[in-house]
C-alpha positions in Angstrom: 100.7 71.2 86.3 101.3 74.9 85.7 101.3 78.0 87.8 99.2 80.7 86.2 100.9 84.1 86.0 98.1 85.6 88.2 99.5 83.8 91.2 102.8 85.5 91.3 104.9 86.6 94.3 108.1 88.3 93.3 108.1 89.4 89.7 108.4 86.5 87.3 107.9 83.7 89.9 105.0 82.2 91.8 103.7 83.2 95.3 105.4 80.7 97.6 102.3 79.8 99.6 100.0 79.4 96.6 102.6 77.2 94.8 103.3 75.1 97.9 99.6 74.5 98.2 99.4 73.4 94.6 102.4 71.1 95.0 101.0 69.6 98.2 97.6 69.0 96.6 99.3 67.2 93.7 101.1 65.0 96.3 97.8 64.0 98.0 97.2 66.8 100.6 93.5 67.2 101.4 91.3 69.4 103.5 91.2 68.0 107.0 94.2 65.7 106.3 97.7 65.6 107.9 100.3 68.3 107.5 102.4 68.4 104.3 105.7 70.2 104.1 107.0 71.8 100.9 110.5 73.1 100.4 111.1 75.4 97.5 114.5 75.0 95.9 114.2 77.7 93.3 111.6 80.5 92.7 108.6 78.6 91.2 108.4 79.4 87.5 105.2 80.8 86.1 103.3 79.3 83.1 105.7 76.5 82.9 105.0 72.7 82.7 105.8 71.1 86.1 106.0 67.4 86.8 105.6 65.6 90.2 107.6 62.4 90.7 109.1 60.7 93.7 108.1 63.5 96.0 109.7 66.3 94.0 108.5 68.9 91.5 110.6 69.5 88.4 110.5 71.9 85.5 112.5 69.9 83.0 115.8 69.1 84.7 115.4 71.8 87.3 114.4 70.8 90.8 111.7 73.2 91.9 110.4 71.8 95.2 110.5 68.8 97.5 107.4 67.5 99.3 107.1 65.3 102.4 104.8 64.8 105.4 105.6 66.9 108.5 103.8 67.1 111.8 105.4 70.4 112.8 103.1 73.2 111.8 104.2 75.3 114.7 101.9 76.8 117.3 98.5 78.2 116.6 98.8 82.0 116.7 96.2 83.4 119.0 93.3 85.2 117.2 92.6 88.8 117.5 89.2 90.5 117.1 88.3 91.6 113.6 88.1 95.2 114.6 91.7 95.1 116.0 93.0 93.3 112.8 91.4 96.0 110.7 92.9 98.7 112.8 96.5 97.5 112.6 96.1 96.7 108.8 95.7 100.4 108.2 99.3 100.7 109.3 100.6 97.8 107.1 104.2 98.7 106.2 103.8 97.4 102.6 101.4 100.2 101.8 104.4 102.6 102.0 107.3 100.4 101.0 106.9 96.9 99.6 109.6 94.7 98.1 107.1 93.0 95.7 104.0 95.3 95.4 102.4 93.0 92.8 102.3 89.9 95.1 99.1 88.0 94.8 98.6 87.8 98.5 99.9 91.0 100.1 100.6 93.3 97.2 98.9 96.7 97.3 99.1 97.0 93.6 96.6 94.1 93.1 93.0 95.1 92.6 90.2 93.7 94.7 89.1 90.4 93.2 92.5 90.0 91.5 94.7 89.5 94.5 93.9 88.5 98.1 94.9 92.0 99.4 95.9 90.6 102.9 97.7 93.5 104.6 99.2 92.3 107.8 99.8 95.2 110.3 102.0 94.9 113.3 100.8 93.9 116.7 103.1 93.7 119.8 105.7 91.0 120.4 106.5 90.2 116.8 103.0 89.4 115.7 100.9 90.6 112.7 97.2 90.5 111.9 95.0 91.3 109.0 91.4 91.0 108.0 90.7 88.9 104.9 87.6 88.8 102.6 87.6 85.3 101.1 87.4 85.3 97.3 84.7 83.4 95.3 87.3 80.9 94.0 88.6 79.8 97.4 90.4 76.4 97.3 93.1 74.8 99.3 95.8 76.7 97.5 94.1 79.9 98.5 94.5 79.0 102.2 98.1 78.1 101.8 98.6 81.5 100.2 96.8 83.3 103.0 99.0 81.6 105.5 102.1 82.7 103.7 102.7 86.5 103.7 101.2 87.4 107.2 103.9 85.1 108.7 106.6 86.5 106.4 105.8 90.1 107.3 106.7 89.3 111.0 110.3 88.8 109.7 110.3 91.7 107.3 108.9 94.0 110.0 111.5 92.9 112.5 114.5 93.5 110.2 113.3 95.8 107.4 114.9 93.3 104.9 113.1 91.6 102.1 112.4 87.9 102.7 111.0 85.1 100.5 109.5 81.8 101.5 111.8 78.8 101.6 109.8 76.1 103.3 106.2 75.8 104.7 104.4 73.0 106.5 100.6 73.5 106.6 97.4 71.9 107.4 93.9 73.1 106.4 91.1 71.9 108.6 88.3 73.6 106.6 87.6 76.1 103.8 85.8 79.3 104.6 82.9 80.3 102.5 83.2 82.8 99.7 82.7 86.3 101.1 83.5 85.3 104.7 85.4 87.9 106.7 88.3 86.0 108.2 91.3 87.1 110.3 94.9 86.0 109.5 97.6 86.2 112.1 101.3 85.7 112.1 104.0 85.4 114.8 107.8 85.4 114.6 109.2 82.3 116.2 112.9 83.0 115.8 115.7 84.4 113.6 119.1 82.9 112.8 121.3 84.5 110.2 119.3 84.8 107.0 116.6 82.4 108.2 113.4 83.4 110.0 110.9 80.8 111.4 107.3 82.1 111.6 103.9 80.7 112.4 100.5 81.7 111.0 96.9 80.9 111.4 93.6 81.6 109.7 90.4 82.1 111.7 86.8 82.1 110.3 84.2 84.8 111.1 82.9 82.6 113.9 86.3 82.3 115.5 86.9 78.8 114.2 90.6 77.9 113.6 90.7 77.0 109.9 94.3 76.6 109.0 97.8 76.7 110.4 101.4 76.7 109.2 105.0 77.0 110.2 107.4 78.4 107.6 111.0 79.3 107.1 111.7 82.5 105.3 115.0 83.5 103.8 116.4 87.1 103.6 117.1 88.1 100.0 120.9 88.2 99.7 122.4 91.5 98.7 119.2 93.4 99.3 118.8 95.7 102.3 
């Protein structure tokens, strides 16, 4: 398998959520199936041959990720009305200062139709929310990606430091339809040292809970 350059997060590496979804699918994850956990050991390399074997992803001799089943996808983050999500998204901190403005999920430099352009604004009590227009090419990896950054921005917003995804356990109950107007929400569960544990959920236009994740994000060392 390969991670196309389009699905980047930080420059030169894959978006953690999208890559985790790709790796989980290769290991047998399915829509409506049990949760799968992916632990990223290095930034996922772009346009590089990757091989799955014995529950791990490798690029040559380099261990990229580990995959296992996990029932802990955290708590479903309560939904917010689409109007409220749109209102707080206008104050998305990444529109002013973004550690990775070209991120496939939350980067403001990505054009509509190229990136997901999910811009999580701050709610009260360590939560975020964002509206999301589902792209035409929505697949399971898209949902893992959508669950990624809205959770991460709860940690970034709380500390002002850049964070990157380290581990994510997710389950996708159903895919939305292309063009659906969804809402993605995140919540900060806890912070310990460089680690932040966050939850995230995706809701469909009818309010149905479509996907859920618990993730561990890591503050980028030496960057303030």
